[in-house]
N, CA, C, O and the ligand as a Tripos MOL2 file, in Angstrom:
@<TRIPOS>MOLECULE
protein
  229   227    58     0     0
PROTEIN
NO_CHARGES

@<TRIPOS>ATOM
      1 N           0.9150   -1.2470   -0.0410 N.3       1 MET1
      2 CA         -0.0900   -0.0060    0.1070 C.3       1 MET1
      3 C           0.8710    1.2590   -0.0800 C.2       1 MET1
      4 O           0.3810    2.3610    0.1680 O.2       1 MET1
      5 N           2.0840    1.1890   -0.4610 N.am      2 VAL2
      6 CA          2.9160    2.3870   -0.4900 C.3       2 VAL2
      7 C           3.0110    2.8910   -1.8710 C.2       2 VAL2
      8 O           3.6250    2.2420   -2.7170 O.2       2 VAL2
      9 N           2.4590    3.9700   -2.1390 N.am      3 LYS3
     10 CA          2.5920    4.6850   -3.3980 C.3       3 LYS3
     11 C           3.0920    6.0050   -3.1980 C.2       3 LYS3
     12 O           2.8770    6.6390   -2.1650 O.2       3 LYS3
     13 N           3.8060    6.4660   -4.2380 N.am      4 GLY4
     14 CA          4.2250    7.8520   -4.2710 C.3       4 GLY4
     15 C           5.2390    8.0450   -3.2880 C.2       4 GLY4
     16 O           6.1500    7.2210   -3.1990 O.2       4 GLY4
     17 N           5.1810    9.1180   -2.4830 N.am      5 THR5
     18 CA          6.1660    9.3790   -1.4080 C.3       5 THR5
     19 C           5.6720    8.7930   -0.0650 C.2       5 THR5
     20 O           4.7120    9.2830    0.5290 O.2       5 THR5
     21 N           6.3150    7.8010    0.3570 N.am      6 PRO6
     22 CA          5.7910    7.0540    1.6070 C.3       6 PRO6
     23 C           6.0520    7.9630    2.8920 C.2       6 PRO6
     24 O           5.2410    8.0790    3.8110 O.2       6 PRO6
     25 N           7.1750    8.5310    2.8380 N.am      7 SER7
     26 CA          7.5070    9.2640    4.2290 C.3       7 SER7
     27 C           7.7320   10.6970    3.9470 C.2       7 SER7
     28 O           8.8420   11.2090    4.0970 O.2       7 SER7
     29 N           6.6920   11.3520    3.5400 N.am      8 LEU8
     30 CA          6.7870   12.7440    3.3280 C.3       8 LEU8
     31 C           6.2870   13.5020    4.5880 C.2       8 LEU8
     32 O           5.5990   14.5130    4.4440 O.2       8 LEU8
     33 N           6.6000   13.0620    5.7560 N.am      9 GLY9
     34 CA          6.1020   13.6810    6.9590 C.3       9 GLY9
     35 C           5.0610   12.8960    7.5330 C.2       9 GLY9
     36 O           4.4240   12.0850    6.8620 O.2       9 GLY9
     37 N           4.8430   13.1200    8.8500 N.am     10 LYS10
     38 CA          3.7660   12.4480    9.4520 C.3      10 LYS10
     39 C           2.4560   13.1200    9.3490 C.2      10 LYS10
     40 O           2.1090   14.0010   10.1360 O.2      10 LYS10
     41 N           1.7540   12.7050    8.3970 N.am     11 ARG11
     42 CA          0.4560   13.3250    8.1060 C.3      11 ARG11
     43 C          -0.7180   12.5480    8.5690 C.2      11 ARG11
     44 O          -1.8410   12.7470    8.1060 O.2      11 ARG11
     45 N          -0.4530   11.6270    9.5190 N.am     12 ASN12
     46 CA         -1.5340   10.8800   10.0680 C.3      12 ASN12
     47 C          -2.3600   11.6590   11.1000 C.2      12 ASN12
     48 O          -3.5340   11.3860   11.3530 O.2      12 ASN12
     49 N          -1.6690   12.6410   11.6720 N.am     13 LYS13
     50 CA         -2.5090   13.2730   12.7050 C.3      13 LYS13
     51 C          -3.4210   14.2670   12.0480 C.2      13 LYS13
     52 O          -3.0530   15.0350   11.1590 O.2      13 LYS13
     53 N          -4.7330   14.2000   12.5830 N.am     14 VAL14
     54 CA         -5.6530   15.0540   12.0720 C.3      14 VAL14
     55 C          -5.7740   16.2950   12.9480 C.2      14 VAL14
     56 O          -6.2550   16.2180   14.0780 O.2      14 VAL14
     57 N          -5.3420   17.4240   12.4330 N.am     15 VAL15
     58 CA         -5.3130   18.6940   13.1950 C.3      15 VAL15
     59 C          -6.4360   19.5830   12.8740 C.2      15 VAL15
     60 O          -7.0330   20.2380   13.7280 O.2      15 VAL15
     61 N          -6.7040   19.5890   11.6270 N.am     16 HIS16
     62 CA         -7.8670   20.4180   11.1570 C.3      16 HIS16
     63 C          -9.0010   19.5920   10.6230 C.2      16 HIS16
     64 O          -8.8310   18.6250    9.8800 O.2      16 HIS16
     65 N         -10.1350   20.0120   11.0290 N.am     17 ILE17
     66 CA        -11.3720   19.4060   10.4600 C.3      17 ILE17
     67 C         -12.1720   20.5050    9.7680 C.2      17 ILE17
     68 O         -11.7730   21.6690    9.7980 O.2      17 ILE17
     69 N         -13.2130   20.1770    9.1910 N.am     18 ARG18
     70 CA        -13.9490   21.1490    8.4060 C.3      18 ARG18
     71 C         -14.7060   22.0000    9.3920 C.2      18 ARG18
     72 O         -15.3570   21.5180   10.3180 O.2      18 ARG18
     73 N         -14.5840   23.3390    9.1400 N.am     19 CYS19
     74 CA        -15.4010   24.3230    9.9250 C.3      19 CYS19
     75 C         -16.6940   24.3930    9.6100 C.2      19 CYS19
     76 O         -17.0060   24.4120    8.4190 O.2      19 CYS19
     77 N         -17.6100   24.4410   10.5470 N.am     20 ARG20
     78 CA        -19.0440   24.4230   10.2560 C.3      20 ARG20
     79 C         -19.5330   25.8030    9.7520 C.2      20 ARG20
     80 O         -20.5990   25.9070    9.1450 O.2      20 ARG20
     81 N         -18.7510   26.8340   10.0090 N.am     21 ARG21
     82 CA        -19.1290   28.1400    9.6460 C.3      21 ARG21
     83 C         -18.7790   28.5810    8.3310 C.2      21 ARG21
     84 O         -19.6150   28.9750    7.5180 O.2      21 ARG21
     85 N         -17.3490   28.5060    8.0840 N.am     22 CYS22
     86 CA        -16.8700   28.9350    6.8200 C.3      22 CYS22
     87 C         -16.7180   27.7900    5.8070 C.2      22 CYS22
     88 O         -16.5780   28.0150    4.6040 O.2      22 CYS22
     89 N         -16.7510   26.5710    6.3250 N.am     23 GLY23
     90 CA        -16.6540   25.4220    5.4200 C.3      23 GLY23
     91 C         -15.2370   25.0830    5.0350 C.2      23 GLY23
     92 O         -14.9970   24.1330    4.2900 O.2      23 GLY23
     93 N         -14.3380   25.8230    5.5170 N.am     24 HIS24
     94 CA        -12.9290   25.5000    5.1870 C.3      24 HIS24
     95 C         -12.4130   24.3570    6.0600 C.2      24 HIS24
     96 O         -12.8900   24.0850    7.1620 O.2      24 HIS24
     97 N         -11.4600   23.7470    5.5130 N.am     25 HIS25
     98 CA        -10.8070   22.6220    6.4070 C.3      25 HIS25
     99 C          -9.8260   23.2380    7.3060 C.2      25 HIS25
    100 O          -8.6290   23.0140    7.1260 O.2      25 HIS25
    101 N         -10.2340   24.0030    8.2680 N.am     26 SER26
    102 CA         -9.3660   24.9260    8.9770 C.3      26 SER26
    103 C          -9.7100   24.8840   10.4570 C.2      26 SER26
    104 O          -9.1170   25.6250   11.2410 O.2      26 SER26
    105 N         -10.6150   24.0700   10.8450 N.am     27 TYR27
    106 CA        -10.9820   24.0960   12.3050 C.3      27 TYR27
    107 C          -9.9450   23.2400   13.0290 C.2      27 TYR27
    108 O          -9.8050   22.0370   12.8070 O.2      27 TYR27
    109 N          -9.1980   23.9680   13.9460 N.am     28 HIS28
    110 CA         -8.1280   23.2390   14.7590 C.3      28 HIS28
    111 C          -8.6450   22.5010   15.8690 C.2      28 HIS28
    112 O          -9.3260   23.0960   16.7040 O.2      28 HIS28
    113 N          -8.3990   21.2330   15.9880 N.am     29 LEU29
    114 CA         -9.0150   20.4010   17.0360 C.3      29 LEU29
    115 C          -8.4800   20.8070   18.3700 C.2      29 LEU29
    116 O          -9.2700   20.9410   19.3050 O.2      29 LEU29
    117 N          -7.2460   21.0050   18.5280 N.am     30 ARG30
    118 CA         -6.6600   21.2900   19.7730 C.3      30 ARG30
    119 C          -6.8930   22.7630   20.2420 C.2      30 ARG30
    120 O          -7.1230   23.0370   21.4190 O.2      30 ARG30
    121 N          -6.8250   23.5980   19.3460 N.am     31 LYS31
    122 CA         -7.0710   25.0490   19.7030 C.3      31 LYS31
    123 C          -8.5460   25.2210   19.7810 C.2      31 LYS31
    124 O          -9.0070   26.2120   20.3470 O.2      31 LYS31
    125 N          -9.3350   24.2950   19.2350 N.am     32 ARG32
    126 CA        -10.7640   24.5070   19.1340 C.3      32 ARG32
    127 C         -11.0710   25.8660   18.4550 C.2      32 ARG32
    128 O         -11.8940   26.6280   18.9640 O.2      32 ARG32
    129 N         -10.5220   26.1270   17.4920 N.am     33 ARG33
    130 CA        -10.6820   27.4180   16.7470 C.3      33 ARG33
    131 C         -10.3920   27.2610   15.2500 C.2      33 ARG33
    132 O          -9.4320   26.5930   14.8630 O.2      33 ARG33
    133 N         -11.1690   27.8380   14.4750 N.am     34 CYS34
    134 CA        -10.8260   27.8260   13.0190 C.3      34 CYS34
    135 C          -9.9010   28.8100   12.6550 C.2      34 CYS34
    136 O         -10.0620   29.9900   12.9650 O.2      34 CYS34
    137 N          -8.8610   28.3660   11.9630 N.am     35 SER35
    138 CA         -7.7580   29.1820   11.5520 C.3      35 SER35
    139 C          -8.0630   30.1850   10.4790 C.2      35 SER35
    140 O          -7.3650   31.1650   10.2180 O.2      35 SER35
    141 N          -9.2500   29.8150    9.8450 N.am     36 TYR36
    142 CA         -9.6230   30.7260    8.7150 C.3      36 TYR36
    143 C         -10.5520   31.8280    9.1140 C.2      36 TYR36
    144 O         -10.2760   33.0110    8.9170 O.2      36 TYR36
    145 N         -11.6990   31.4030    9.7010 N.am     37 CYS37
    146 CA        -12.6830   32.4330   10.1860 C.3      37 CYS37
    147 C         -12.6060   32.8190   11.6400 C.2      37 CYS37
    148 O         -13.1230   33.8640   12.0340 O.2      37 CYS37
    149 N         -11.9750   32.0000   12.4380 N.am     38 GLY38
    150 CA        -11.8070   32.3540   13.8680 C.3      38 GLY38
    151 C         -12.9760   31.7120   14.6550 C.2      38 GLY38
    152 O         -13.1570   32.0720   15.8180 O.2      38 GLY38
    153 N         -13.7570   30.8070   14.1030 N.am     39 TYR39
    154 CA        -14.8740   30.1480   14.7230 C.3      39 TYR39
    155 C         -14.2250   29.3650   16.0010 C.2      39 TYR39
    156 O         -13.2170   28.6760   15.8420 O.2      39 TYR39
    157 N         -14.8170   29.4950   17.2080 N.am     40 PRO40
    158 CA        -16.1610   30.0100   17.4730 C.3      40 PRO40
    159 C         -16.2110   31.3840   17.8730 C.2      40 PRO40
    160 O         -17.1870   31.7530   18.5260 O.2      40 PRO40
    161 N         -15.3020   32.1980   17.5800 N.am     41 ASP41
    162 CA        -15.4630   33.6360   17.9010 C.3      41 ASP41
    163 C         -16.7550   34.2270   17.1610 C.2      41 ASP41
    164 O         -17.0880   33.9000   16.0220 O.2      41 ASP41
    165 N         -17.3920   35.0880   17.9220 N.am     42 PRO42
    166 CA        -18.6410   35.6870   17.2710 C.3      42 PRO42
    167 C         -18.4110   36.3580   15.8840 C.2      42 PRO42
    168 O         -19.1840   36.2520   14.9320 O.2      42 PRO42
    169 N         -17.2640   37.0520   15.8940 N.am     43 ARG43
    170 CA        -17.0220   37.7860   14.7810 C.3      43 ARG43
    171 C         -16.1230   36.9490   13.7650 C.2      43 ARG43
    172 O         -15.4280   36.0330   14.2040 O.2      43 ARG43
    173 N         -16.1340   37.2410   12.5050 N.am     44 TRP44
    174 CA        -15.2110   36.6470   11.6480 C.3      44 TRP44
    175 C         -13.7920   37.2800   11.9190 C.2      44 TRP44
    176 O         -13.6350   38.4160   12.3670 O.2      44 TRP44
    177 N         -12.8440   36.4640   11.6140 N.am     45 ARG45
    178 CA        -11.5360   36.8980   11.9630 C.3      45 ARG45
    179 C         -11.1580   38.1440   11.0360 C.2      45 ARG45
    180 O         -11.3380   38.1290    9.8180 O.2      45 ARG45
    181 N         -10.6490   39.1590   11.6940 N.am     46 ARG46
    182 CA        -10.2860   40.3670   10.8810 C.3      46 ARG46
    183 C          -8.8970   40.1950   10.2700 C.2      46 ARG46
    184 O          -7.9600   39.6990   10.8960 O.2      46 ARG46
    185 N          -8.8240   40.5950    9.1250 N.am     47 TYR47
    186 CA         -7.6140   40.4920    8.3180 C.3      47 TYR47
    187 C          -6.9450   41.8950    8.3230 C.2      47 TYR47
    188 O          -7.2540   42.7260    7.4680 O.2      47 TYR47
    189 N          -6.0770   42.1400    9.2380 N.am     48 ASN48
    190 CA         -5.4390   43.4620    9.3710 C.3      48 ASN48
    191 C          -4.3980   43.5770    8.2060 C.2      48 ASN48
    192 O          -3.9740   44.6790    7.8580 O.2      48 ASN48
    193 N          -4.0080   42.4380    7.6260 N.am     49 TRP49
    194 CA         -3.0120   42.6290    6.6590 C.3      49 TRP49
    195 C          -3.5770   43.0930    5.3300 C.2      49 TRP49
    196 O          -2.8680   43.4150    4.3770 O.2      49 TRP49
    197 N          -4.8330   43.1040    5.3300 N.am     50 ILE50
    198 CA         -5.4600   43.7740    4.0780 C.3      50 ILE50
    199 C          -5.2830   45.1940    4.1030 C.2      50 ILE50
    200 O          -4.8820   45.7890    3.1030 O.2      50 ILE50
    201 N          -5.5540   45.7860    5.1860 N.am     51 LYS51
    202 CA         -5.4530   47.2440    5.3540 C.3      51 LYS51
    203 C          -4.1880   47.6390    6.1370 C.2      51 LYS51
    204 O          -4.1460   48.4840    7.0320 O.2      51 LYS51
    205 N          -3.1500   46.8940    5.6610 N.am     52 SER52
    206 CA         -1.9030   47.2850    6.3920 C.3      52 SER52
    207 C          -1.2800   48.5000    5.7490 C.2      52 SER52
    208 O          -0.2990   49.0140    6.2880 O.2      52 SER52
    209 N          -1.7510   48.9630    4.7030 N.am     53 LYS53
    210 CA         -1.2170   50.1590    4.0990 C.3      53 LYS53
    211 C          -1.8400   51.3960    4.8100 C.2      53 LYS53
    212 O          -2.4250   51.2770    5.8870 O.2      53 LYS53
    213 N          -1.7020   52.5210    4.2050 N.am     54 LYS54
    214 CA         -2.1720   53.7870    4.7750 C.3      54 LYS54
    215 C          -3.6010   54.0660    4.4910 C.2      54 LYS54
    216 O          -4.0390   55.2130    4.3930 O.2      54 LYS54
    217 N          -4.2850   53.0460    4.3660 N.am     55 LEU55
    218 CA         -5.7630   53.2890    4.0810 C.3      55 LEU55
    219 C          -6.4560   53.9420    5.3930 C.2      55 LEU55
    220 O          -7.2960   54.8410    5.3480 O.2      55 LEU55
    221 N          -6.0020   53.3850    6.4660 N.am     56 LEU56
    222 CA         -6.5330   53.9230    7.7730 C.3      56 LEU56
    223 C          -5.5740   54.8880    8.3090 C.2      56 LEU56
    224 O          -4.3980   54.5440    8.4230 O.2      56 LEU56
    225 N          -5.9530   56.0660    8.6520 N.am     57 HIS57
    226 CA         -5.1010   57.0490    9.1490 C.3      57 HIS57
    227 C          -4.9290   56.6920   10.7030 C.2      57 HIS57
    228 O          -4.2200   57.3940   11.4230 O.2      57 HIS57
    229 ZN        -14.0400   28.6600    9.7910 Zn       58 ZN58
@<TRIPOS>BOND
     1     1     2 1
     2     2     3 1
     3     3     4 2
     4     3     5 am
     5     5     6 1
     6     6     7 1
     7     7     8 2
     8     7     9 am
     9     9    10 1
    10    10    11 1
    11    11    12 2
    12    11    13 am
    13    13    14 1
    14    14    15 1
    15    15    16 2
    16    15    17 am
    17    17    18 1
    18    18    19 1
    19    19    20 2
    20    19    21 am
    21    21    22 1
    22    22    23 1
    23    23    24 2
    24    23    25 am
    25    25    26 1
    26    26    27 1
    27    27    28 2
    28    27    29 am
    29    29    30 1
    30    30    31 1
    31    31    32 2
    32    31    33 am
    33    33    34 1
    34    34    35 1
    35    35    36 2
    36    35    37 am
    37    37    38 1
    38    38    39 1
    39    39    40 2
    40    39    41 am
    41    41    42 1
    42    42    43 1
    43    43    44 2
    44    43    45 am
    45    45    46 1
    46    46    47 1
    47    47    48 2
    48    47    49 am
    49    49    50 1
    50    50    51 1
    51    51    52 2
    52    51    53 am
    53    53    54 1
    54    54    55 1
    55    55    56 2
    56    55    57 am
    57    57    58 1
    58    58    59 1
    59    59    60 2
    60    59    61 am
    61    61    62 1
    62    62    63 1
    63    63    64 2
    64    63    65 am
    65    65    66 1
    66    66    67 1
    67    67    68 2
    68    67    69 am
    69    69    70 1
    70    70    71 1
    71    71    72 2
    72    71    73 am
    73    73    74 1
    74    74    75 1
    75    75    76 2
    76    75    77 am
    77    77    78 1
    78    78    79 1
    79    79    80 2
    80    79    81 am
    81    81    82 1
    82    82    83 1
    83    83    84 2
    84    83    85 am
    85    85    86 1
    86    86    87 1
    87    87    88 2
    88    87    89 am
    89    89    90 1
    90    90    91 1
    91    91    92 2
    92    91    93 am
    93    93    94 1
    94    94    95 1
    95    95    96 2
    96    95    97 am
    97    97    98 1
    98    98    99 1
    99    99   100 2
   100    99   101 am
   101   101   102 1
   102   102   103 1
   103   103   104 2
   104   103   105 am
   105   105   106 1
   106   106   107 1
   107   107   108 2
   108   107   109 am
   109   109   110 1
   110   110   111 1
   111   111   112 2
   112   111   113 am
   113   113   114 1
   114   114   115 1
   115   115   116 2
   116   115   117 am
   117   117   118 1
   118   118   119 1
   119   119   120 2
   120   119   121 am
   121   121   122 1
   122   122   123 1
   123   123   124 2
   124   123   125 am
   125   125   126 1
   126   126   127 1
   127   127   128 2
   128   127   129 am
   129   129   130 1
   130   130   131 1
   131   131   132 2
   132   131   133 am
   133   133   134 1
   134   134   135 1
   135   135   136 2
   136   135   137 am
   137   137   138 1
   138   138   139 1
   139   139   140 2
   140   139   141 am
   141   141   142 1
   142   142   143 1
   143   143   144 2
   144   143   145 am
   145   145   146 1
   146   146   147 1
   147   147   148 2
   148   147   149 am
   149   149   150 1
   150   150   151 1
   151   151   152 2
   152   151   153 am
   153   153   154 1
   154   154   155 1
   155   155   156 2
   156   155   157 am
   157   157   158 1
   158   158   159 1
   159   159   160 2
   160   159   161 am
   161   161   162 1
   162   162   163 1
   163   163   164 2
   164   163   165 am
   165   165   166 1
   166   166   167 1
   167   167   168 2
   168   167   169 am
   169   169   170 1
   170   170   171 1
   171   171   172 2
   172   171   173 am
   173   173   174 1
   174   174   175 1
   175   175   176 2
   176   175   177 am
   177   177   178 1
   178   178   179 1
   179   179   180 2
   180   179   181 am
   181   181   182 1
   182   182   183 1
   183   183   184 2
   184   183   185 am
   185   185   186 1
   186   186   187 1
   187   187   188 2
   188   187   189 am
   189   189   190 1
   190   190   191 1
   191   191   192 2
   192   191   193 am
   193   193   194 1
   194   194   195 1
   195   195   196 2
   196   195   197 am
   197   197   198 1
   198   198   199 1
   199   199   200 2
   200   199   201 am
   201   201   202 1
   202   202   203 1
   203   203   204 2
   204   203   205 am
   205   205   206 1
   206   206   207 1
   207   207   208 2
   208   207   209 am
   209   209   210 1
   210   210   211 1
   211   211   212 2
   212   211   213 am
   213   213   214 1
   214   214   215 1
   215   215   216 2
   216   215   217 am
   217   217   218 1
   218   218   219 1
   219   219   220 2
   220   219   221 am
   221   221   222 1
   222   222   223 1
   223   223   224 2
   224   223   225 am
   225   225   226 1
   226   226   227 1
   227   227   228 2
@<TRIPOS>SUBSTRUCTURE
     1 MET1         2 RESIDUE 1 A MET
     2 VAL2         6 RESIDUE 1 A VAL
     3 LYS3        10 RESIDUE 1 A LYS
     4 GLY4        14 RESIDUE 1 A GLY
     5 THR5        18 RESIDUE 1 A THR
     6 PRO6        22 RESIDUE 1 A PRO
     7 SER7        26 RESIDUE 1 A SER
     8 LEU8        30 RESIDUE 1 A LEU
     9 GLY9        34 RESIDUE 1 A GLY
    10 LYS10       38 RESIDUE 1 A LYS
    11 ARG11       42 RESIDUE 1 A ARG
    12 ASN12       46 RESIDUE 1 A ASN
    13 LYS13       50 RESIDUE 1 A LYS
    14 VAL14       54 RESIDUE 1 A VAL
    15 VAL15       58 RESIDUE 1 A VAL
    16 HIS16       62 RESIDUE 1 A HIS
    17 ILE17       66 RESIDUE 1 A ILE
    18 ARG18       70 RESIDUE 1 A ARG
    19 CYS19       74 RESIDUE 1 A CYS
    20 ARG20       78 RESIDUE 1 A ARG
    21 ARG21       82 RESIDUE 1 A ARG
    22 CYS22       86 RESIDUE 1 A CYS
    23 GLY23       90 RESIDUE 1 A GLY
    24 HIS24       94 RESIDUE 1 A HIS
    25 HIS25       98 RESIDUE 1 A HIS
    26 SER26      102 RESIDUE 1 A SER
    27 TYR27      106 RESIDUE 1 A TYR
    28 HIS28      110 RESIDUE 1 A HIS
    29 LEU29      114 RESIDUE 1 A LEU
    30 ARG30      118 RESIDUE 1 A ARG
    31 LYS31      122 RESIDUE 1 A LYS
    32 ARG32      126 RESIDUE 1 A ARG
    33 ARG33      130 RESIDUE 1 A ARG
    34 CYS34      134 RESIDUE 1 A CYS
    35 SER35      138 RESIDUE 1 A SER
    36 TYR36      142 RESIDUE 1 A TYR
    37 CYS37      146 RESIDUE 1 A CYS
    38 GLY38      150 RESIDUE 1 A GLY
    39 TYR39      154 RESIDUE 1 A TYR
    40 PRO40      158 RESIDUE 1 A PRO
    41 ASP41      162 RESIDUE 1 A ASP
    42 PRO42      166 RESIDUE 1 A PRO
    43 ARG43      170 RESIDUE 1 A ARG
    44 TRP44      174 RESIDUE 1 A TRP
    45 ARG45      178 RESIDUE 1 A ARG
    46 ARG46      182 RESIDUE 1 A ARG
    47 TYR47      186 RESIDUE 1 A TYR
    48 ASN48      190 RESIDUE 1 A ASN
    49 TRP49      194 RESIDUE 1 A TRP
    50 ILE50      198 RESIDUE 1 A ILE
    51 LYS51      202 RESIDUE 1 A LYS
    52 SER52      206 RESIDUE 1 A SER
    53 LYS53      210 RESIDUE 1 A LYS
    54 LYS54      214 RESIDUE 1 A LYS
    55 LEU55      218 RESIDUE 1 A LEU
    56 LEU56      222 RESIDUE 1 A LEU
    57 HIS57      226 RESIDUE 1 A HIS
    58 ZN58       229 GROUP 0 **** ****
């Protein structure tokens, strides 16, 4: 049952599952938080890097 690259890292551990809110496969089981939208935080995760320029004075 060994095909392709057999030992390209230990990928057996499931760290992220599918987030029920954003639908991305980014819900961290140990952190209990979605790395994409920030679930279960009430607000969606704010992306400060979008407005990292001088848009906001
Ligand atoms: Zn999410």
